[in-house]
C-alpha positions in Angstrom: -31.3 -0.4 -43.5 -28.5 -0.5 -41.2 -26.7 2.0 -43.6 -29.7 4.3 -42.9 -29.2 3.9 -39.1 -25.6 4.3 -39.0 -26.1 7.9 -41.4 -28.8 8.7 -38.7 -26.1 8.5 -35.8 -23.5 11.2 -37.7 -24.9 14.1 -35.7 -24.2 12.3 -32.2 -20.6 10.6 -33.8 -19.7 14.2 -34.5 -20.7 15.3 -31.2 -19.0 12.7 -29.2 -15.6 13.5 -31.5 -15.9 17.1 -30.4 -16.5 16.3 -26.8 -13.2 14.1 -27.2 -11.1 17.2 -28.6 -12.1 19.2 -26.0 -11.5 16.7 -22.9 -8.1 16.4 -24.2 -7.3 19.5 -24.7 -8.3 21.1 -21.5 -5.7 21.0 -18.3 -8.2 19.4 -16.1 -9.1 16.5 -18.5 -6.1 16.0 -20.7 -5.1 12.8 -18.3 -7.6 11.3 -19.9 -6.7 11.3 -23.5 -4.7 8.3 -23.8 -7.3 6.3 -22.7 -10.0 8.1 -24.8 -8.0 7.2 -27.9 -8.0 3.4 -26.6 -10.3 1.3 -28.1 -13.6 2.0 -30.1 -15.9 5.0 -29.4 -19.2 4.5 -31.1 -22.9 5.8 -31.0 -25.4 3.4 -31.3 -29.4 3.2 -31.2 -31.2 1.0 -28.5 -28.8 2.2 -25.6 -30.2 3.7 -22.9 -27.0 5.6 -21.7 -23.7 4.3 -22.2 -21.3 1.2 -21.5 -17.8 -0.1 -21.7 -16.4 -3.5 -21.8 -13.0 -2.3 -20.0 -11.6 -1.0 -23.5 -14.4 -0.1 -25.9 -17.0 2.5 -25.4 -20.4 2.5 -26.4 -22.9 5.5 -26.4 -26.9 5.2 -26.8 -27.8 8.0 -29.5 -31.0 9.3 -27.7 -29.0 10.5 -24.3 -26.0 11.7 -26.3 -28.1 14.0 -28.2 -30.3 14.8 -24.9 -27.0 16.1 -23.0 -25.7 19.6 -23.3 -21.4 19.6 -24.2 -20.4 19.9 -20.3 -22.8 16.9 -19.8 -21.8 14.6 -22.7 -18.0 15.4 -21.3 -19.1 13.8 -18.1 -20.4 11.0 -19.8 -17.3 10.4 -21.5 -15.1 10.6 -18.4 -17.4 8.4 -16.8 -16.8 5.5 -19.3 -13.4 6.2 -20.1 -12.4 6.3 -16.0 -14.1 2.8 -15.9 -11.3 2.4 -18.5 -8.8 4.0 -16.9 -9.1 2.3 -13.4 -9.5 -1.4 -14.7 -13.1 -1.4 -13.1 -14.1 -4.5 -14.7 -10.9 -6.5 -14.8 -9.9 -5.6 -11.0 -13.5 -6.5 -9.5 -14.4 -9.2 -11.2 -15.2 -10.8 -8.0 -17.0 -7.9 -6.7 -19.5 -8.3 -9.8 -20.4 -12.3 -8.9 -21.1 -11.4 -5.6 -23.6 -8.5 -6.3 -22.9 -7.1 -9.9 -25.5 -4.5 -9.4 -23.8 -3.3 -6.1 -20.7 -3.5 -8.1 -21.7 -1.2 -10.5 -23.0 1.2 -7.7 -19.7 1.2 -6.3 -17.6 2.0 -9.4 -20.1 4.6 -10.3 -19.7 6.5 -7.0 -15.5 6.1 -7.4 -15.3 7.8 -10.7 -18.2 10.2 -10.1 -16.0 11.4 -7.3 -13.2 12.3 -9.6 -15.3 14.0 -12.1 -16.9 16.0 -9.6 -13.9 17.4 -8.5 -13.0 18.3 -11.9 -16.2 19.9 -12.1 -16.0 22.5 -9.0 -12.7 23.9 -10.8 -14.6 24.4 -14.3 -18.5 23.7 -14.2 -18.6 24.9 -17.6 -16.2 22.1 -19.2 -17.8 19.3 -17.3 -21.0 18.3 -15.6 -22.4 15.2 -14.3 -25.5 13.9 -16.0 -28.7 14.2 -14.4 -28.9 11.0 -12.2 -25.2 9.9 -11.9 -24.4 8.6 -8.5 -22.5 11.2 -6.5 -22.0 11.5 -2.6 -18.8 13.8 -1.1 -18.6 10.9 1.7 -16.9 8.7 -0.8 -14.4 11.2 -1.8 -10.8 9.0 -2.3 -12.5 6.2 -1.5 -11.4 2.8 -3.5 -14.1 0.5 -5.2 -13.7 -2.1 -2.5 -14.6 0.3 0.3 -17.6 1.8 -1.0 -18.6 -1.9 -1.9 -18.0 -2.8 1.4 -19.8 -0.1 2.8 -22.6 -0.3 1.0 -22.9 -4.2 1.2 -22.7 -3.4 5.5 -25.8 -1.1 4.8 -28.3 -3.5 3.4 -30.4 -5.8 5.5 -29.9 -9.3 5.1 -32.8 -10.1 3.3 -31.6 -7.4 0.8 -34.0 -4.4 2.0 -33.3 -0.6 1.8 -30.6 0.5 3.1 -29.9 1.7 6.7 -27.8 3.8 8.8 -27.1 6.0 5.7 -24.9 9.3 6.5 -26.8 12.5 6.7 -25.9 15.7 4.9 -24.6 14.4 1.6 -26.2 15.2 -1.8 -26.6 13.4 -5.2 -25.3 14.8 -8.2 -23.8 17.5 -6.6 -27.4 19.6 -6.7 -30.1 18.3 -4.5 -29.4 18.3 -0.5 -30.1 15.5 2.0 -29.1 12.4 3.1 -28.1 9.2 1.1 -31.0 7.6 -0.7 -31.4 3.8 0.0 -29.8 1.6 -1.8 -32.8 -0.1 -3.7 -33.2 3.7 -4.9 -29.5 4.0 -6.5 -29.4 3.2 -10.1 -25.9 3.0 -11.8 -25.6 6.0 -14.9 -24.3 3.1 -17.0 -23.9 -0.6 -17.2 -20.7 -2.5 -17.5 -20.6 -5.5 -20.1 -17.6 -8.1 -18.6 -18.1 -10.6 -21.1 -15.4 -9.4 -23.1 -12.5 -9.7 -20.4 -13.9 -13.0 -19.8 -13.4 -14.5 -22.8 -9.7 -12.9 -23.2 -6.7 -15.3 -21.8 -4.6 -14.2 -19.1 -1.5 -13.0 -21.4 -4.1 -11.0 -23.5 -5.4 -9.7 -20.3 -2.1 -8.3 -19.3 -1.7 -6.8 -22.7 -4.4 -4.8 -22.3 -3.6 -3.9 -18.9 -0.4 -2.8 -20.2 -2.1 -0.8 -22.9 -3.9 1.5 -20.1 -1.1 1.7 -18.3 0.8 3.0 -21.3 -2.1 5.3 -22.0 -2.3 6.7 -18.6 1.4 7.4 -18.6 0.7 9.3 -22.0 -2.0 11.6 -20.2 0.4 12.0 -17.2 3.2 13.7 -19.1 0.5 15.8 -20.6 -1.3 16.8 -17.5 2.1 17.1 -15.7 3.0 20.0 -18.1 -0.3 21.8 -17.0 0.7 20.9 -13.4 -2.4 19.0 -13.0 -3.1 16.8 -9.9 -3.6 13.3 -10.5 -6.3 11.9 -8.5 -5.3 9.3 -6.2 -7.5 6.2 -7.5 -5.6 6.9 -10.8 -2.2 6.9 -9.4 -3.2 3.4 -7.7 -4.0 1.9 -11.0 -0.3 2.2 -12.0 1.4 1.4 -8.9 2.2 -2.3 -8.1 0.7 -3.6 -5.1 2.7 -4.0 -1.9 2.9 -7.4 -0.2 2.8 -6.2 3.2 4.0 -9.2 4.3 7.2 -8.9 2.4 7.3 -5.4 3.8 6.8 -6.7 7.6 9.5 -9.3 7.1 11.8 -6.7 5.4 11.4 -4.7 8.3 12.2 -6.8 10.9 15.3 -8.0 9.3 16.3 -4.6 8.8 15.7 -3.4 12.4 17.5 -6.4 13.4 20.4 -6.0 11.5 23.6 -5.0 12.7 23.3 -6.9 16.2 26.0 -9.4 15.5 29.3 -8.2 16.5 32.7 -9.6 17.4 33.3 -10.8 21.0 36.9 -11.8 22.7 34.6 -14.1 25.4 35.1 -16.9 22.8 37.9 -17.3 20.2 37.2 -18.4 16.8 38.2 -22.4 16.9 38.7 -22.6 13.1 41.4 -20.6 13.1 43.3 -21.7 15.9 44.7 -24.6 14.4 46.8 -21.9 12.2 47.9 -20.0 15.6 45.7 -17.4 14.8 43.5 -16.0 17.8 41.0 -13.9 16.5 37.3 -13.0 18.0 34.5 -15.2 17.3 30.9 -13.9 16.0 28.5 -13.3 18.7 25.0 -12.7 17.8 23.0 -10.1 20.2 19.9 -11.5 21.5 16.7 -9.1 20.7 15.3 -8.8 23.8 11.7 -7.9 22.5 9.5 -6.3 20.1 6.1 -4.6 20.4 3.0 -4.7 18.5 0.5 -1.4 19.1 -2.7 -2.5 18.1 -5.8 0.2 18.0 -8.8 -1.2 19.7 -11.1 1.8 18.4 -13.0 -0.4 16.1 -12.3 -0.9 12.2 -9.7 -3.5 13.0 -11.6 -7.0 12.8 -10.6 -10.2 14.7 -9.8 -11.7 11.4 -7.1 -8.9 10.5 -5.9 -9.3 14.1 -5.4 -13.1 13.3 -3.8 -12.5 9.8 -1.1 -10.4 11.5 -0.7 -12.5 14.5 0.0 -15.5 12.2 2.3 -13.3 10.2 4.0 -12.0 14.0 4.7 -16.0 14.5 6.7 -16.6 11.5 8.6 -13.0 12.2 9.5 -14.5 15.8 10.7 -18.1 14.3 13.2 -16.1 12.1 14.4 -13.6 14.8 14.0 -15.2 17.8 13.0 -12.3 20.4 12.9 -13.6 24.1 9.6 -11.9 24.1 6.8 -10.3 22.2 5.1 -7.4 23.7 1.4 -6.7 22.6 -0.4 -3.2 23.5 -4.0 -2.7 23.4 -4.8 1.2 23.1 -7.4 3.7 22.5 -7.0 7.1 24.2 -4.8 5.1 26.7 -3.0 1.8 26.9 -5.4 -0.5 28.7 -3.7 -3.5 28.5 -0.6 -5.8 27.4 0.0 -9.3 26.6 3.5 -10.6 27.1 4.5 -13.5 25.1 8.2 -15.7 25.9 9.5 -18.8 24.4 6.7 -20.6 22.3 5.3 -17.8 20.0 2.8 -20.2 18.3 -0.3 -19.4 20.0 -0.2 -15.7 19.3 -2.8 -15.5 16.8 -5.2 -17.2 18.8 -4.4 -15.8 22.2 -4.7 -11.9 21.3 -7.3 -10.4 23.5 -8.1 -7.1 22.6 -8.8 -4.4 25.4 -10.6 -1.2 24.9 -12.6 0.6 22.2 -13.7 4.0 21.6 -11.8 7.0 20.7 -8.2 7.3 19.9 -4.7 8.8 21.3 -1.7 7.5 19.2 0.4 9.8 21.6 -0.9 7.3 24.7 1.4 4.6 23.2 4.7 6.8 23.2 3.9 7.9 26.7 3.6 4.1 27.6 6.6 3.0 26.4 8.6 5.5 28.0 6.9 5.1 31.2 7.8 1.9 31.7 11.5 2.4 30.2 10.9 -0.2 27.1 13.9 -0.4 24.9 12.4 -2.7 22.1 14.4 -3.5 18.9 11.4 -2.5 17.0 7.5 -1.4 17.2 4.7 -2.2 14.8 1.5 -0.3 15.5 -1.4 -1.2 13.7 -4.1 1.7 13.3 -6.9 2.8 11.0 -5.0 6.0 11.1 -8.4 8.1 12.9 -5.9 9.8 15.8 -5.2 13.3 17.2 -3.3 15.9 14.7 0.3 15.6 15.2 0.6 12.7 17.5 3.9 12.0 19.4 5.6 8.9 17.9 9.1 9.2 19.7 9.6 5.6 20.2 13.2 5.6 19.8 13.5 2.6 17.5 12.4 1.6 14.3 8.5 1.5 13.7 6.4 0.0 10.9 2.7 1.3 10.6 0.0 -1.7 9.6 -3.4 0.0 8.3 -6.2 -1.6 7.0 -7.7 -0.9 3.9 -10.4 1.3 5.1 -7.6 4.0 6.8 -7.2 7.6 7.1 -5.9 8.8 3.9 -4.4 12.0 5.6 -2.6 10.2 8.1 1.4 10.5 7.5 3.5 9.5 10.3 6.6 11.6 10.3 8.3 8.7 10.9 8.7 5.1 9.9 6.9 3.1 6.9 3.3 2.9 6.4 1.8 -0.5 4.6 -1.9 -1.3 3.9 -2.5 -4.7 4.7 -5.2 -6.7 2.8 -5.8 -10.6 2.4 
């Protein structure tokens, strides 16, 4: 009986292989070649659509046979996209909180990538009917989508609320985003295999995926294909924003030690050598500029505030000045001497639109001369803002920041718990 069932899937297996070959040869999808060749790809009866365990891909016979080739290509990209983005191992915590919502978030992210490919060549790739897609989530991460959808749910788990308008689903039917209760993931995600592997085995799988992405990237590079942001981030090591913050302050205050003849080096007087001693110039102040437009919550402010205390213990400024701004600087707090209470003493003032240039205006108008400036913002500011602060600057942004925000000076770092 099993032999008969296996034989009866050969037509679907052949169709799947044709899809693999077409995807690996096409300039827009050759990036997926290495991951497509990873693990086992098989067709089985009794599977409604398809699923992956994070390495292997399983496809339902009936579903494969009813799809045309562009739709099948879209399905294959969907399953391999979950593998490439390491969705199952990276988001096990979200799956434990709400597996259905996590599956939906993962689908929105990978389908956004597929839809961008489909726009360029719909004869090559299409999303299967029923796949979750909304242009609002373009370039969002799984956690950003999950947080948004989770916030849209009523406390008792009812229908979604506050849904964005003018969206579409499947890239076809127009209208607002459907209620969360009406959203159905295209596939299921089997996390059981990843739960059984050891940490060493999980790291080996992650390394294999990275290697497969790199192989595909080389091929895609030859065609001049653009690699989606979500895929780029998979192989990029996560930056510890705390370390970046400390290194920034250290670099900004470095070089303030100098020689002075006002005090001679006592250790060399015994040798009749009269040389200057080292003098450390006092850092008068550092400035923290906080955007109060709404996306930066109190928990995140407290987290950053705690790091500011640590920084003050290291560089020992005479004062730390905290500015609160939106379209203008609404207020400031000045901390001197004892910095231990900064985190609990922060009092945001303002809230509304954002005009980043007001910060530079305020710094100049008040003749500030800080050793460094740290700007905490979501990046949703005016085009071409004035960022001439006259000193080193570090940009701290929350995970839900504006992806198009690229300041011409300084370095931006994402603040994550």
